C-alpha positions as CSV (number, residue, x, y, z in Angstrom):
1,M,-32.0,-10.1,36.3
2,R,-31.5,-6.3,37.3
3,L,-27.8,-6.3,35.2
4,T,-29.7,-7.5,32.4
5,R,-31.9,-4.7,32.8
6,K,-29.9,-1.7,33.1
7,L,-27.6,-3.2,29.8
8,N,-30.7,-2.9,28.0
9,V,-31.7,0.2,29.3
10,M,-28.4,1.6,28.5
11,W,-28.5,-0.1,24.8
12,L,-31.9,1.9,24.0
13,L,-30.4,5.0,25.1
14,L,-27.4,4.8,22.6
15,I,-30.1,3.9,20.1
16,L,-32.2,6.9,20.7
17,L,-29.4,9.3,21.5
18,G,-27.9,8.8,18.2
19,A,-25.0,7.2,19.3
20,D,-22.2,6.7,16.2
21,A,-22.1,3.0,15.2
22,S,-18.8,2.3,16.9
23,L,-20.5,2.9,20.1
24,A,-23.2,0.9,19.8
25,G,-20.9,-1.9,18.1
26,N,-22.3,-1.9,14.4
27,R,-20.7,-1.2,11.2
28,I,-22.1,0.9,8.3
29,S,-22.3,-1.4,4.8
30,L,-20.3,-0.9,2.0
31,D,-23.8,0.1,0.3
32,Q,-24.3,2.7,3.1
33,A,-21.2,4.1,2.4
34,V,-21.4,4.6,-1.0
35,E,-24.8,6.1,-0.8
36,S,-23.4,8.4,1.8
37,A,-20.2,9.2,-0.4
38,R,-23.0,9.4,-4.0
39,R,-24.7,11.8,-1.7
40,D,-22.0,14.4,-0.2
41,S,-19.9,14.5,-3.3
42,D,-22.7,15.1,-6.3
43,G,-20.6,12.7,-8.3
44,R,-21.1,9.3,-9.8
45,V,-19.2,6.3,-7.5
46,I,-16.8,4.6,-10.1
47,S,-15.3,1.7,-7.1
48,A,-15.5,1.1,-3.5
49,E,-13.6,-1.5,-1.7
50,T,-12.7,-2.3,1.6
51,R,-9.1,-1.9,3.1
52,E,-7.2,-1.6,6.2
53,W,-5.4,1.3,7.3
54,E,-3.7,2.3,10.6
55,G,-5.2,-0.9,12.3
56,R,-8.9,-0.3,11.4
57,E,-11.0,-1.2,8.2
58,I,-12.0,1.6,6.0
59,Y,-14.4,2.1,2.7
60,D,-11.8,3.7,0.1
61,I,-14.4,4.7,-2.3
62,R,-13.6,6.5,-6.0
63,I,-16.0,9.2,-7.3
64,L,-16.1,10.7,-11.0
65,D,-16.9,14.3,-10.3
66,S,-18.8,16.7,-12.7
67,Q,-15.7,18.2,-14.1
68,G,-14.4,14.7,-15.4
69,R,-11.9,14.1,-12.0
70,V,-11.8,11.4,-9.9
71,K,-11.7,12.1,-6.0
72,R,-11.3,9.7,-3.3
73,M,-13.2,9.3,-0.1
74,Q,-12.5,7.1,3.0
75,I,-15.0,6.3,4.8
76,D,-14.6,4.6,8.7
77,V,-16.4,1.1,8.6
78,R,-17.2,1.5,12.1
79,S,-18.3,5.1,12.8
80,G,-19.2,5.4,9.2
81,R,-17.6,9.1,9.6
82,Q,-15.1,10.2,6.4
83,L,-11.5,10.5,7.2
84,P,-9.7,14.0,6.8
85,R,-9.0,14.4,3.4
86,G,-5.1,15.0,3.7
87,R,-4.8,11.2,5.0
88,K,-4.1,8.8,2.2
89,H,-4.2,5.2,2.3
90,T,-1.5,3.1,1.2
91,P,-1.7,-0.5,0.6
92,A,0.5,-2.9,2.6
93,G,2.5,-4.2,-0.7
94,N,3.3,-0.4,-1.8
95,R,4.7,1.5,1.6
96,R,7.4,3.6,0.6
97,R,10.9,2.7,2.7
């Protein structure tokens, strides 16, 4: 009983302190990732899909900016954080050898 209470308190603290989704064991939805990408880029989302990259799931989102260029944003499914721009996803079937 005491252990359960301690775990409940720890869970509550994680939520109240704003721990990222990976610590709480949650995932963000594709809709949440798309909305975040749209807000951050000030463009129009033209595609969004879930892919695997370096052993983890990511959301791969393409955005049309105001100059007509397509930008790509990759968001980690567990943390909800945008991945660094220089690291691009390569689908498993299209890897260079």
